[in-house]
N, C-alpha and C positions, 0 to 999 in steps of 0.2 A: 386346418382351413373351415371355411367359411360352411355352416347349413346350407346345402342348396336349397332347402326353403325359402333363407334370406333370399339368397340371389333372384330365384323366383317370382317372393313380391316387388326386388327391382324388376324387374321385367316387362312383370306386369305391370309397374305403374309405370314406363317409361314406351308398354306399347311396343317391346321388340326382345326377340327370342334370339339369344347369343349359342352359333352351332359348340362355340369353343368360349366352358364360361370364368374357366381362365380371368379370359382378360378381363372380364368383370372384376371378378376379382382383386385381380391385380388393379386394375383402377379405383380401389374402391379403400386401396391399401396406402394405407399418414408414411410416409420414410419415418416413422419414430416409432411404430407395430415394425418394420420390414428391419430396422439397427434391433431389438428388441429378441427376435426369431429371426435367427443368423438363414441367410435361404431364401428368402419370400422377400418377391422384388414388391417398390413401393411402382408406385403411379407417378413420377416424375417422369422419364419416357412417354407416355401416354396422355400427359398434361401438353408435351409441349406440342403433339400431336394435334390435339384435343380445339388445339388454345388457335392453332393457325386453321385447321377447317372449319371452328364456326368464326371467325374473322372470313370465311371464301361463301357461308353458305348466308349470314347477316350482310355482306356487301353482297350477295343477289337477291338478296331478299328483296333489302334496300330497289341497288339496281332495280329490280324489274313489278314497285309498285304505279299504280295507274296515277297518281298524283306527279309521279318525275320530280323527285325532289331533285336540287340544284345538289351539287359533288358538297357543297359545304358543309349543306342539312343531315346530307349525308353523312360527310364525316360524325357530325355529332353526334348525331344518332345512332350511329353504330357507338360509338368508342360511350356512349353509356349504357350499348346492350350489353358489352361482352365486359363492361366492368367489375371490382369484385362486389361490389355493394349491389349490384344487378342479379347477376349470378345467385349467390347469396342467398339470394329473397329466393330465384327462385327453384335452388335446391332446398329452400325451408320448406316448400311447396311441395312438397315431392318427400320431405321424412328422412331428405337423404342423410341429417343429421343421427338419424337411426341404427345406422348402418357402415359409416368409416370405420375403418379399423384403427384407431390410437395405439399408439404407446400410453402404459400405469402416469404416466407424469404429463402429457400431455390431456391424458384424458381426464382424472384427474382436476386436472388446470378451465377443463369451457374449451377443450378442445373441439369438439365434436361440434358444438355452436357458433365454433368461433371461422367469420366470414371470409379471410385466407381458405385456413381450410375447405371450405364452402364448397367456395370457386372452384377453385386449384379441381377438385373432387369429380366434379360435376363439366373441365371439360375433359377430363381425365376420361370420363364417359364415353365422352363426344367422342371421342379418338379410341378410344376400346372398342368402338358400335362400327367407328370408318375404317380399321381391320378387319374388325370380323363382318359388315355386310356392306361395305363400301361406301359414296360417297351419295348414293339414291340414300338410303337407310340414315347412312346419320344428319342430311338430310331431316328427311320425316323426323326423327327425336328432338333434330332443335326444332324448327321450328313450335316443333306439340306445345315443349318448355317453355321459347322465347316469344310467340306469335302477340303474348299482350304487351309484353315490357315493352318488343317494336312500333306496335301505335302509340305509349304511352308515349314512349323516345320520340317520335316522328311529328309529335301530336306538339310537343314540349312539355310533355304533363312531368316527365320525370322530371325533381335537379338537385343534386348532389352537392352537401359544402367540397369541395375541394379542396378547396384554401386553411379548413380544421382540418380536418380528415390526413393533409400538409404535415399542417404545424404538428400535429401530433407522432408521425412517421420522425419528423425532424427532430423533436425533444429523445424521442426513446432510443436513436441511430447515433443519437450527438451532448446531448447533454446540452450542452451551456450553447449550442450554435443559436446564433440569431440568422431568424427569419424575415425576408421583408418583399414587400411592395412595392418596383416604381413604375409609373405611367413614367413609356417613354416615347412614342409615338398620339399622338391625333390627330389628324386627313380627315378627309372629306366637309361637305356641306354642311352645318351646323345643322341640318334638318334627316344627314344620314351619315354621320358620324364613325367614321370606324381608329380605336384607342388599342397602342399595343402594352401591352405592360408584362414586368416581366421579373420573374425568381428569385430573390438575393438571399443568399443562404455564407454568414463570416462575409460579406463584404462582395463576393463573386456572383459572375451571372451566374445562371443556374441555364435555364430555357424563356422562351417568350409566347405571348398568346395572342388574339387579337377578339377585341369583339367590340357591338357598337357603344356600347358599353361599358368606363370604367373597372364598375365590379364585373360583367359580363368578361373585360378581357385580361381580369387579373387572376375570375374564377379558373376559364381557357389554360395559361398560365401554369397558372394552379395543377390543374388534372399529369396537362404536360410531366411535369419534374416527379409529379406520381409516379409513373413508365419506365423513369431512370435510378429510380429507387435498385439498389439488391440490399435479396433479405436472404439472409442465411441462419444456422442453429443458434447464430449467436445475437442474432437479432438483424434490427436494418440499420443502412447507409449508403453514405458514398454520395450523396448527394455537393458534397464538398469536393471531393478526391477528381468529380465529372467534372466538376467548374474550373480546378485547375488545371484540368484538359485543357480546356474552352476559356479561353478570361477572355474571349469577346463575343461571349455569347454560345448556343446554338438552337438551328431551328429557323435563324433571324429570316 
């Protein structure tokens, strides 16, 4: 068991006191730690729940903004706020890396500061708060930790290189797989063009994205493709498999 003082530190940081601290302890428990300590529950189920709560809260926050952003702008801003990179930054803001329970091997390889571990643990905490105190308290915690990132996202001040991230994922998962992008279509007047780009892995179209420039369309396509990658203890992959199941493309 974790020291209650450590749990209390986290509760102080997020400004929420758990009625059931065991939920918080579970939220901080990585699968590798649970594997090495039989009988200990990992945080994957809480992460699943927290992801849904996070999506709802950020969507609600965007809808209620006085500036009344359009649907496309809200979708883009939400994707930037709830993505791994932003959540990992927010987790580092509160030194969450000091509290995650990891297996020995994961800890030795720098797992405490791995973006995926940080973002997943933060989502698990959101899920734990929701179960312990309901949506209102979960909303308060999420907004307190992510409001500044939401403002940056809606103002266009958060930009991530999804293409480079996708290339890294494909190379890690498939080794010799070939990743490329193709512009499928251009539409609209010269001053207001819309481009459609496709992500292609091993010659098969995986998904598409649109944007006001070729670069933006490719970045949006890459962002969508990243959500389609399946990761487990053996690595990340299945981009090619997903494409084989739909050679006509996804989300056209």
